[in-house]
Phi, psi and omega in degrees: 000131180232145177284163174303141181065017179283177179243129178250126178245119177260113179232097183194177174235126181260140178272346178212165180303142178247141179246152184225141175274093185295339179294326177291318183293315186268315187274322187267307187264337184053055183277155168264126182247128177234145180231154179209159179208153177297133179284165184293345183250009183293312187296312178301320180293316180298317179297319178296317179297320178294312181301318183280357179080012179283338177233130179262136179268000182302327180274351185257312183277115181263335181219139174230122183228152175291153184306323182293348176258032184300324181297317177298319179298317178297321178295317178299312182295321182288330176291322178073001180276129179052038183222130174245303179222127177255126183248134174256131180255129176279153179294152179299146181282000000 
């Protein structure tokens, strides 16, 4: 829900085309619409920052479970309570 003359920021990745009723955005609410998407070079940089210790995951990863408990991990993530990021660990090779 946005107030009249509000700003809407769309930051996501869609798996299929998304449609919007532009009459609500332009004629009724007169919203400012901004969009963003992950750039093609984001992941390597993020991985490097984590590896180098420049970014700590302690505030991001809320649950770590072994891969065989994937069903429990999915349930935790879908509830969304006290959960930010659930990580599944594969067994050592």
